[in-house]
C-alpha positions in Angstrom: -9.2 20.7 14.9 -9.6 17.3 13.4 -7.1 17.0 10.5 -5.0 20.0 11.4 -2.5 19.0 8.7 -4.9 17.6 6.1 -8.2 15.8 5.6 -8.3 13.0 3.1 -11.5 11.4 1.8 -11.8 7.9 0.3 -14.7 6.5 -1.7 -14.5 2.8 -1.0 -16.2 -0.2 -2.7 -19.0 -1.5 -0.5 -17.4 -4.8 0.5 -13.8 -3.7 0.6 -12.2 -4.4 4.1 -8.7 -3.3 3.1 -8.7 0.4 2.3 -9.5 1.7 5.7 -7.0 -0.7 7.4 -4.1 0.2 5.1 -4.8 4.0 4.9 -5.1 4.3 8.7 -1.9 2.4 9.2 -0.1 4.8 6.8 -1.5 8.1 7.9 0.9 10.6 9.5 0.0 12.4 12.7 -2.4 15.3 12.1 -3.9 13.8 8.9 -7.5 12.8 9.3 -9.0 10.1 7.1 -12.7 10.0 6.1 -14.3 7.1 4.3 -17.6 6.6 2.5 -19.0 3.5 0.7 -19.9 3.5 -2.9 -23.1 1.6 -4.0 -23.1 -1.7 -5.7 -25.2 -4.9 -5.4 -24.1 -8.4 -5.4 -21.2 -10.3 -3.6 -18.5 -7.8 -2.9 -15.0 -8.9 -4.2 -16.4 -11.8 -6.2 -14.7 -12.2 -9.6 -18.2 -13.2 -10.8 -20.1 -10.0 -11.7 -17.1 -7.8 -11.2 -17.7 -5.7 -14.4 -21.4 -5.2 -13.5 -20.5 -4.0 -10.0 -17.9 -1.6 -11.4 -20.7 -0.2 -13.6 -23.1 0.2 -10.7 -20.5 2.1 -8.5 -19.9 4.6 -11.3 -23.6 5.0 -11.9 -24.2 5.8 -8.3 -21.1 7.7 -7.4 -22.5 11.2 -7.4 -24.5 10.7 -4.2 -21.6 9.0 -2.5 -19.1 11.8 -3.2 -21.6 14.5 -2.2 -21.9 13.0 1.3 -18.2 12.6 1.6 -17.5 16.1 0.6 -19.5 17.4 3.6 -16.5 16.8 5.8 -14.5 19.2 3.6 -11.6 16.9 2.7 -8.6 18.6 0.9 -8.5 15.6 -1.5 -11.1 12.9 -2.4 -9.7 9.6 -3.7 -11.9 7.1 -5.7 -10.3 4.1 -4.0 -11.1 1.6 -6.7 -8.5 1.1 -9.4 -10.8 -0.9 -11.8 -13.2 2.0 -12.1 -10.6 3.7 -14.3 -10.2 0.5 -16.3 -13.9 0.3 -16.9 -14.3 3.9 -17.9 -11.2 4.3 -20.1 -9.1 7.5 -20.5 -11.9 9.7 -21.7 -14.5 8.4 -19.3 -12.2 8.7 -16.3 -11.4 12.4 -17.2 -15.1 13.2 -17.6 -15.9 11.6 -14.3 -13.3 13.5 -12.4 -14.3 16.8 -14.0 -18.0 16.2 -13.0 -17.2 15.3 -9.4 -14.9 18.2 -8.9 -17.5 20.6 -10.2 -20.2 19.1 -8.0 -18.1 19.1 -4.8 -15.6 22.0 -5.3 -13.0 19.5 -4.1 -9.9 18.0 -5.7 -10.9 14.5 -6.8 -8.5 11.9 -8.0 -8.6 8.2 -8.8 -6.5 5.3 -7.5 -5.3 4.8 -11.1 -4.5 8.5 -11.5 -2.4 8.2 -8.3 -0.6 5.2 -9.8 0.3 7.2 -12.9 1.7 10.0 -10.9 3.7 7.6 -8.8 5.1 5.8 -11.8 6.2 9.1 -13.2 7.7 10.2 -10.0 9.8 7.0 -9.9 10.6 7.3 -13.6 9.2 3.9 -14.5 8.0 3.1 -18.0 8.4 -0.7 -18.3 6.2 -2.5 -15.8 5.3 -6.0 -14.6 1.6 -6.0 -13.7 0.0 -8.3 -11.1 -3.7 -8.2 -10.2 -6.3 -10.2 -8.1 -8.9 -9.6 -10.8 -10.5 -11.8 -13.4 -8.5 -12.3 -16.7 -11.0 -9.9 -18.4 -10.4 -7.0 -16.0 -6.7 -7.7 -15.9 -6.5 -7.2 -19.6 -8.5 -4.0 -19.2 -5.9 -2.8 -16.7 -3.0 -3.7 -19.1 -4.7 -1.7 -21.9 -5.3 1.3 -19.7 -1.6 1.4 -18.6 -0.6 1.1 -22.3 -3.0 3.9 -23.2 -1.1 6.1 -20.7 2.2 5.3 -22.4 3.5 2.6 -20.2 4.9 -0.7 -21.5 3.7 -3.8 -19.7 6.4 -6.4 -20.2 4.7 -9.1 -18.2 1.4 -9.5 -16.4 -0.8 -12.1 -14.7 -3.7 -12.4 -12.4 -3.8 -14.2 -9.1 -4.9 -17.8 -9.6 -7.0 -20.0 -7.5 -9.2 -17.3 -5.9 -12.9 -16.5 -6.2 -13.1 -13.4 -4.1 -10.5 -10.6 -4.0 -11.3 -9.7 -0.3 -10.1 -13.1 0.8 -6.6 -12.5 -0.5 -3.7 -11.9 1.8 -0.5 -10.0 1.8 1.4 -13.2 1.2 -0.7 -13.7 -2.0 0.4 -10.2 -3.0 4.1 -11.0 -2.3 4.0 -14.3 -4.3 2.1 -12.6 -7.2 4.7 -9.8 -7.4 7.5 -12.3 -7.5 5.8 -14.4 -10.2 5.2 -11.5 -12.6 8.5 -9.8 -12.2 10.7 -9.8 -15.3 14.3 -8.9 -16.0 13.3 -6.1 -18.3 10.6 -4.7 -15.9 11.9 -1.4 -14.2 9.2 -1.9 -11.6 6.3 -3.9 -10.4 2.7 -2.6 -10.0 0.2 -4.5 -7.9 -3.3 -3.3 -8.9 -6.3 -3.3 -6.8 -7.3 -1.8 -3.4 -8.9 -5.0 -2.0 -5.8 -7.1 -2.0 -3.5 -6.3 1.0 -0.2 -5.0 -0.2 1.3 -2.3 1.9 3.0 -4.6 4.5 5.0 -6.5 1.9 6.2 -3.7 -0.4 9.4 -3.1 1.5 10.3 -6.7 1.4 9.5 -7.0 -2.2 11.8 -4.1 -3.1 14.6 -5.6 -1.1 14.1 -9.1 -2.8 13.5 -7.9 -6.3 15.9 -4.9 -6.3 13.5 -2.6 -7.9 10.6 -0.3 -7.1 7.2 -2.0 -6.2 4.1 0.1 -5.9 0.5 -0.8 -5.3 -2.8 1.0 -5.7 -2.8 1.6 -1.9 0.7 3.0 -1.6 0.1 5.3 -4.7 -3.2 6.6 -3.3 -1.8 7.6 0.1 1.4 9.1 -1.5 -0.5 11.1 -4.0 -3.2 12.3 -1.7 -0.7 13.5 0.9 1.4 15.4 -1.6 -1.7 17.0 -3.1 -2.7 18.1 0.4 0.7 19.6 1.0 2.0 17.0 3.4 5.5 15.9 2.5 6.3 13.6 5.4 8.1 10.4 4.2 6.5 7.1 5.5 9.2 4.5 6.2 8.8 0.8 5.9 6.3 0.6 3.0 8.4 1.0 -0.1 10.4 3.6 -1.9 7.5 5.6 -3.1 6.1 6.4 0.4 9.6 7.2 1.7 9.8 9.9 -0.9 9.0 13.4 0.4 8.0 14.6 -3.1 10.7 17.2 -3.2 13.7 17.0 -5.5 14.6 14.4 -8.1 14.1 10.8 -7.6 16.2 8.1 -9.2 14.5 4.7 -9.5 16.2 1.6 -7.9 16.8 0.3 -11.4 18.4 3.4 -12.6 20.5 3.6 -9.5 21.7 0.1 -10.0 22.6 0.9 -13.7 24.6 3.9 -12.5 26.5 1.8 -9.9 27.4 -0.8 -12.7 28.5 1.9 -15.1 30.6 3.5 -12.4 
């Protein structure tokens, strides 16, 4: 049987080349991954027209999720973090409720996965880095704050015109640049910027948890599907089985100092 441990479905922006690559690299044995593209017109990944494309994906999402649900995934992930920023808290909740009613499947967003991940790691004060426009970056900051997180520093990646042209090295430098002494962790937003391959190095270099939309999506989807296998080499979050208490890197450091 394909997906004898779990089947995970991902709704992906039409031009995004990163989600499949990173999710396939992370998937444990026996976990099947299924992808379907959302609908939007224009140049995929371009900072110009980003808000309009976000709107188009939401407006056309019902048909996309209906087709993806036909493979009967245990969990469906809307693999586009800025969708949540565009909708706001109420709009995001309404969207998920509608999609779950229509498909009979558990549906989550990339951002919802990030929230669960931050809660799991007991992180409240964050540094935020994005590959977005300044406008969408501010929407992301506001959405985090609406969920009770404090964004102590934030910035968007400079000198790019298309998110899908960014590299893991860009993600590494961005995380280093936004980190702040009072940030308990760093969050790299966006599923189009490659991040997974540098999360472990960032945590070693910064001495604190670093999560991305990609790492949070896979971690949350696996745990919802009942797969607790840790995934080594891609950061503290993915190495967590989801069982028992987790002490953040920052908290552990504080305990060592106080001891």
